[in-house]
Each structure stands twice: as C-alpha cells, then as structure tokens.
C-alpha positions, 0 to 999 in steps of 0.5 A: 404415476410415481415413475412419471413424477420421478422423471419430472423431478429428475428434470426439475431439480437440475433446472432449479439448481441452475436457476439458483446458481445463475441467480447467485452468479448475478448477485455476486456480480452485482455485489462484488464486481469491482466497478459495480461494488465501489460505484454502489458503495460510498468511497470514504474520504478519511484524510484531505490535505491541509495547510501547514504552518511553520513554527515560530523558530522556522519563521525567524530562521536565517536564510534556508538551504537549497534543500529546505527551500525545496522541501517547503514547496510541497504544499504548493501543488495545485489540485487537478480540475478534472471531474472526479471518478470512482478511483480511490487511493490506498495508503499501505503501511508496514511497521517495523514492530513485533507484537505491541512494540512502538514502531516506525513506518518501515514501508510506505506506499500509496496505490491509486486504484481504478476498479472500472478499468482494473488498473493500479499505480503504486507510488513508493515513499522512501522512509527517509523522505523529508516532510513537515510534521505539525508541531515538529518541523521537517523530519523523516516521514517514518517518524510520523507513525511513532509520533502519532502512536506515542500520543494516541496508540496504534490508530493514532500512528496510522492517522499521523502517517495518513495526514503527512502523506496527504499533505505531502502529495496533496491527495485524498486518502480513502482507504488504508492497510497497516500490518507489522512484521509478524502479520506479513510473515503469517499472510505469506505463509498462509498463501504458500509463499511466493515465487519471484524472479530476481535479476541480481543476488540478494544477501540478507544482512539482517540474518546470517548473510543468507543469499538468494537469486539470481533467477526464480526463487521461492520465499516463505514468510520469513524470507519474504520479510527479510527480502522487503527489508534488505537494502545494504546488499543491493546495488541501488540501496534503498531504491532497490528495496523499494523496487523489491517491495513492489515486486513482492506486491506483484507476486502476491497479486499473481499468487492470488490469481491462481485458481486454488487461491481464488477458491480459498478466498473466503478463508484468505480474507479471514486470515487477512483480517487477523494479520492486518493491524489496522484497516477500514476495508470491509470484507466486501471491499477485500473480495472486490479487490481480489476480484479486480486482481484476478482480472488485472494483467501485469501491465496494468500495475505501474510502479514509481518512487518519489524523485529527488536527491540525498542530503545531510541535514539537522533533524529536530527530533534527534538534534543531529545531522541525518541522511534525508531524501529531498523530493524534487518538487517538479518531478513530484508534481509531474508524477502526482498529476500522472499517477493520481489526477489522470 
C-alpha cells in the first residue's frame, strides 16, 4: 500500500509543480506583459502643455530678432486629432550634481513608448535649447531645473523641467526618471559595465585626457559618465554627445537583454530605485518596461534631436550674451508629429 501511494505521489508532485508554474506564468504574463500591464493600469497624466504669457518687458520690446521670433512660435504647434492609444511619454533627466548639490539638467530626453508594438522613439533636447520659462523669459532649457529646485527642492526641479518640455513640444508627460552623476555610475557598475562600438576616438577632457576607441570598448560606471558628458573632443560637439547618450541607452537595453541580467531583474530593480533620485514609476512598471526591452529589436528604437541653428543672444538670468540652440519650428513640428502623434 505504501509503495503504491509513493508511486502516486511521485507522479502527482511534478504535476502539481507544473500546474503551479504554469499558473504563475499566466499570472506574470497577465500582470507584467507590457501591452497588458499598461492597458490594465491607468497611465498617469503628470503635465500638459499650457499657454505661456510674455512679460510686460517682452511685450513692449522693440522689433525682435529672427531667432527670437522663431523661438516664440513653439506653442503654435497644434495637437493631433488622432485617437489616443496606450502609448506614453517618459521624460529622462540627468543632473550635473553629486549628493545634494543644486543642479542643472545636463541630459534631457523624451522617450515615446508603445508597449503593445514594443517600439520606442527617443528625442534628445540640447541643453542649450532656447525656451520660454514663466517668470524668467527666454533662457536655456537646462536652467529650468536649477530654478525649480531653488524654489521647491529636488522635486520642484523635476516639475519645472517637465512643464518646460511639455510646453516646448506640446505633449503630455506621463512618466519621468531623474538621476545624478553618482546614481548613474552606480547603476552602470551594478550591471557590470557596458560594451559600446565607437566609430571615432573619444578623449575624456573632463579628466586626464584618457582616450577610448575607435572600435568595441568596455566602459565602467565612471567611464560611462565621462562618455555621456564629453563634447569638446567630438567632431560634432554637443550633437555628438547627444548621439553618444542615445548609444549608452541602447547599450543599457542590450545589457538588460542578457539572460544573466534578466535573472537578476528583481535585484536590479531594487538597485535602480536606490540610484534614481526621482521617478513616478512603480516596481511593476519597471518590470514591464524591462520585459518590453527584452523583446525589443534594435530597429525598434529610433533616435533624433531637436533641429535648429546656433546663435548668440542675451540671457535674462546672467545678463550677458550666451550660446543658444534655436529650434527650427517647421522641423520641430514635423518631428513631433512623427515621433509623438503617429
């Protein structure tokens, strides 16, 4: 009798384990599969574009320059009439501070993500882009964070950048992620560094002129930070830096695709939460996004930057001529329609 029960249990136990594993698999699929996760959970609307008024001084100013006229047409972009879908926009902010220093936004990107088709479009905002900030006037976009942080602390800086970018692009911001130098370094070291393919040599002018590339190079956290900050030694200057920042994001996605990283996902998410200064993503959102990246081919991530031209113009904060990037409104309009409205 005991032998027969033993033989039955030898068959029943594996079957129960299989049923439990299958049930857990269906539960995970229903809860975290990107399309389902973001369909079942309400996508937040944090910031929407709002009309901006000119200061009395600006209203009474004399004839504006061509650059000023162009920059003030940003809010004329009309929203698309297309029916809304489950896509959402993520604002990515990298600040230039360590610890609790007051900081500017050194890196500003907006990702438009479609979790159903597993596609992402990444738009880089040059930090010298000329934008209108309420109560200040037309100044550099990377001043938005330090102004907001000075008034309302760390999250005040985040909110300030969100509103400025929402106004500039006439888009809704649904999610945001902000980190600083130290958090970025720690995260890259946590995942074991990054392998990137470089087309040209990069010299780190922020340190002892260390050179990397061309070819395949491995970067640790400190080197990756120097890489995304470097512009002086690049042939394309700040635009080369923006391309390298997108290259690092793709390298991170590729690293997270590796089987070893997927197995470590719970601990990686815990580390991300420690290294990120400010975000409204839940743990479930992060798991779902990691799942999406694991299914995303490199051709499903598109990158672009704000088109425009450079100019030297007066800045109301420092009260002197500064270098600006003046957005080309026709080009910006076309880019927004393709990246965020299609």
